[in-house]
SELOVEX-117059 format. One record per residue (C-alpha): residue number from 1; residue in three letters; x, z, y. Coordinates in Angstrom, 3 decimals. Layout:
@resi:NUM resn:ALA u:X w:Z v:Y
...
//
This chain:
@resi:1 resn:MET u:21.734 w:-7.368 v:-1.304
@resi:2 resn:ILE u:20.925 w:-11.083 v:-1.172
@resi:3 resn:SER u:20.560 w:-11.209 v:-4.960
@resi:4 resn:LEU u:18.077 w:-8.325 v:-4.731
@resi:5 resn:LEU u:15.962 w:-10.211 v:-2.185
@resi:6 resn:ILE u:16.024 w:-13.305 v:-4.394
@resi:7 resn:ALA u:14.940 w:-11.246 v:-7.408
@resi:8 resn:VAL u:12.043 w:-9.666 v:-5.477
@resi:9 resn:PHE u:10.987 w:-13.048 v:-4.066
@resi:10 resn:SER u:11.055 w:-14.573 v:-7.552
@resi:11 resn:LEU u:8.992 w:-11.696 v:-8.954
@resi:12 resn:VAL u:6.366 w:-12.036 v:-6.199
@resi:13 resn:THR u:6.207 w:-15.802 v:-6.719
@resi:14 resn:ILE u:5.732 w:-15.408 v:-10.488
@resi:15 resn:LEU u:3.062 w:-12.724 v:-10.060
@resi:16 resn:SER u:1.133 w:-14.749 v:-7.469
@resi:17 resn:SER u:1.339 w:-17.875 v:-9.630
@resi:18 resn:ALA u:0.108 w:-15.963 v:-12.686
@resi:19 resn:GLY u:-2.735 w:-14.465 v:-10.643
@resi:20 resn:LEU u:-3.830 w:-17.875 v:-9.355
@resi:21 resn:LEU u:-3.621 w:-19.364 v:-12.852
@resi:22 resn:TRP u:-5.703 w:-16.497 v:-14.311
@resi:23 resn:PHE u:-8.262 w:-16.808 v:-11.490
@resi:24 resn:TRP u:-8.493 w:-20.596 v:-12.055
@resi:25 resn:LEU u:-8.964 w:-20.131 v:-15.804
@resi:26 resn:VAL u:-11.738 w:-17.567 v:-15.240
@resi:27 resn:ARG u:-13.477 w:-19.890 v:-12.777
@resi:28 resn:LYS u:-13.082 w:-22.801 v:-15.199
@resi:29 resn:ASP u:-14.602 w:-20.777 v:-18.063
@resi:30 resn:ASP u:-17.558 w:-19.735 v:-15.893
@resi:31 resn:GLY u:-18.105 w:-23.351 v:-14.876
@resi:32 resn:SER u:-18.028 w:-24.623 v:-18.464
@resi:33 resn:VAL u:-20.509 w:-21.918 v:-19.528
@resi:34 resn:SER u:-23.014 w:-22.739 v:-16.761
@resi:35 resn:ASP u:-22.476 w:-26.476 v:-17.230
//
């Protein structure tokens, strides 16, 4: 049960990190284009 919670927590952390990284890259690209 504990291992399952750890796996879910790890998955959520990875997904949120990937989402933030993608969002930052998109913002960075928009900034470089307008700059």
